[in-house]
N, C-alpha and C positions, 0 to 999 in steps of 0.2 A: 836839490840844487838845480837851478835853471841854466841851460846852455846859453852862452853869450854868442850872438851872431851879428855880423855886419853883412848887409846885402847891398849890392851896387847894381843899378840898372843904368846902362849907358845908351842914350838915345842917339839916333842918326845925326841930329843937329849938334851933338857934342855935350848936351846937358847930361848930368849924372844925378841920379836919385839914390840917396843913401838911406837905408833903413837899419836902425839898431834895435835889437831885441835882447832881452835877458839881462840888461844892465839897469839896476834900480838907482834912481836919483840922478843928479847932475854929473856924475862921473862919466857918463857916456860922452860928454863933450871933451873930456880929457883923453878918452880913448880915440876919438876921431879927429882931434885937432891936427895932428901931423899929416894925416891923409888929406884933410880938407886944405891944408896949406899947399900941398903938392898939386891938388886938383885945380886950384884957382879960386876965383871969387865965389862966395856963397850968396846966392840970390835970395833964398828964403829957407826958413826952418819951421817945422811943425813939431811941437813937443808932444810925445805920447803920454798916456796915463802913467807909464812906468817912470817917466821923468819926475813926476810930482809925488811918487811914492817915496817913503822914507826907508832906508836900509834897516833891516831888522837886526838889532844887536841884542842878543840874549845873554844875560849874565845870570848865572845860577849861584846863589849863595845858600849854603846849607848851614844851619845852626843846629848843633846837637848839644843838648843840655841834659845831664843826668843828675838826679838828686837821690841821695840815699838816706834812709832813715836809720837812726841808731836804736830803734826799739826792738 
């Protein structure tokens, strides 16, 4: 399991650079929405490769079939 991190760099002129790692897919926008609303206007966004990845949903289905012979 990957650690989810939010990194903020605050520049002297007041700009804030936010970097999100460890969150796969568009859910990173849900995580950062409240913070961005408090920070103010978003000037630009760059999506990383993790944004375009699809979350892995593994479903395991086991089928057990036993047959018996009457001979």
